[in-house]
C-alpha positions as CSV (number, residue, x, y, z in Angstrom):
1,M,2.4,12.4,33.0
2,D,2.4,16.0,31.7
3,T,6.1,16.9,31.1
4,G,5.5,20.7,31.1
5,R,3.6,20.6,34.4
6,L,6.2,18.2,35.9
7,M,9.1,20.6,35.0
8,L,7.3,23.5,36.5
9,T,6.6,21.4,39.6
10,I,10.2,20.4,39.9
11,L,11.4,24.0,39.7
12,A,8.8,25.2,42.3
13,V,9.7,22.4,44.7
14,F,13.5,22.9,44.2
15,F,13.1,26.6,44.9
16,V,11.1,26.0,48.1
17,R,13.3,23.2,49.3
18,T,16.5,25.2,48.8
19,T,15.0,28.2,50.5
20,L,13.8,26.3,53.5
21,N,17.1,24.5,53.9
22,F,19.0,27.8,53.6
23,V,16.9,29.4,56.3
24,F,16.8,26.5,58.6
25,Y,20.4,25.2,58.4
26,G,22.2,28.3,57.2
27,Q,20.4,30.9,59.4
28,I,18.5,29.4,62.3
29,L,20.9,26.6,63.2
30,A,24.1,28.4,62.1
31,D,25.3,29.2,65.6
32,H,24.5,25.7,66.9
33,M,26.4,24.2,63.9
34,K,29.4,26.4,64.7
35,Q,29.4,25.2,68.3
36,M,29.3,21.6,67.1
37,Q,32.2,22.3,64.6
38,Q,34.3,23.6,67.5
39,K,33.5,20.6,69.6
40,Y,34.2,18.1,66.7
41,P,36.7,19.8,64.3
42,G,36.4,18.7,60.7
43,M,32.9,17.2,61.2
44,F,31.2,19.4,58.6
45,R,31.9,20.2,55.0
46,E,30.4,23.3,53.5
47,V,30.0,22.5,49.8
48,I,27.1,24.7,49.0
49,P,26.9,23.8,45.3
50,G,26.7,20.2,46.3
51,F,23.8,20.9,48.7
52,I,22.0,22.8,46.0
53,G,22.7,20.1,43.4
54,L,21.3,17.5,45.8
55,D,18.2,19.6,46.4
56,F,17.6,19.6,42.7
57,V,18.0,15.9,42.4
58,W,15.7,15.4,45.4
59,A,13.1,17.7,43.8
60,V,13.2,15.7,40.5
61,V,12.8,12.3,42.2
62,F,10.1,13.6,44.6
63,C,8.1,15.3,41.9
64,V,8.2,12.3,39.6
65,L,7.1,10.1,42.5
66,F,4.3,12.5,43.2
67,A,3.2,12.5,39.6
68,M,3.1,8.7,39.7
69,V,1.4,8.2,43.1
70,G,-0.2,11.5,44.0
71,M,-3.7,10.5,43.1
72,A,-3.5,7.4,45.1
73,L,-2.8,9.6,48.1
74,G,-5.8,11.8,47.5
75,G,-4.2,14.2,44.9
76,G,-3.6,17.9,45.2
77,V,-2.1,19.5,48.2
78,G,-3.3,16.8,50.6
79,G,-1.7,14.1,48.6
80,G,1.5,16.0,48.4
81,V,1.5,16.6,52.1
82,K,1.0,12.8,52.7
83,L,3.8,11.9,50.3
84,G,6.1,14.5,52.0
85,M,5.4,13.0,55.4
86,F,6.0,9.5,54.2
87,V,9.3,10.4,52.5
88,A,10.5,12.5,55.5
89,F,9.7,9.7,57.9
90,L,11.3,6.9,55.9
91,G,14.3,9.0,54.9
92,Q,15.5,11.8,57.2
93,V,13.6,10.9,60.4
94,M,14.7,7.3,60.4
95,G,18.2,8.3,59.2
96,N,18.5,10.8,62.1
97,F,17.8,8.1,64.6
98,Y,20.1,5.6,63.0
99,M,22.8,8.3,63.3
100,F,21.9,9.0,66.9
101,F,22.2,5.3,67.8
102,G,25.4,4.9,65.8
103,S,27.4,8.0,66.7
104,T,28.5,10.0,69.6
105,F,28.2,13.5,68.1
106,L,24.4,13.7,67.5
107,P,22.5,14.5,70.7
108,I,18.9,13.3,70.9
109,G,17.7,16.9,70.9
110,D,19.4,17.6,67.5
111,A,17.9,14.4,66.1
112,I,14.4,15.4,67.2
113,I,14.8,19.0,66.0
114,D,16.0,17.9,62.6
115,S,13.3,15.3,62.3
116,V,10.5,17.8,63.1
117,Y,12.0,20.2,60.6
118,A,12.1,17.3,58.0
119,L,8.4,16.5,58.6
120,V,7.3,20.1,58.3
121,S,9.6,20.9,55.4
122,Y,8.8,17.9,53.4
123,S,5.1,18.5,54.0
124,I,5.5,22.0,52.7
125,Q,7.4,20.7,49.6
126,G,4.6,18.1,49.0
127,A,2.0,20.8,49.3
128,V,3.8,22.9,46.7
129,A,4.0,19.8,44.4
130,G,0.3,19.2,44.8
131,L,-0.5,22.8,44.2
132,V,1.6,23.1,41.1
133,Y,1.1,19.7,39.6
134,K,-2.6,19.5,39.3
135,H,-3.8,16.1,38.1
136,R,-6.4,16.1,35.5
137,L,-9.1,13.5,36.2
138,G,-8.9,10.6,33.8
139,L,-5.3,11.1,32.8
140,P,-2.5,8.9,34.1
């Protein structure tokens, strides 16, 4: 595992992830979230540094995982997209539906929209990881 390439990949994925989340949740869904907040007061916390910190932790874990298994998934951008889709499905998509079945405040439409966003967003993040972290053949 090349530490320099890994660090560059982490920074690139972190930047892309944070930007995508800001645009989607902070801009596109802002009005919808405000409506939900009015319907269910106290439902949301807005701890932006916490979100950004978790985006960094996510980028580190995802990029280390990609460095370890990316070649088994085909390597490069394609391998990154596959890993992104797997991670999105097992994490956020499944979590959304667990939340839908277990709570009254998450409508099915919101679960679907967030799940589709996760699949697209994680695929983009995986593509970035695959583009930046280029495996050299013959190296672990």
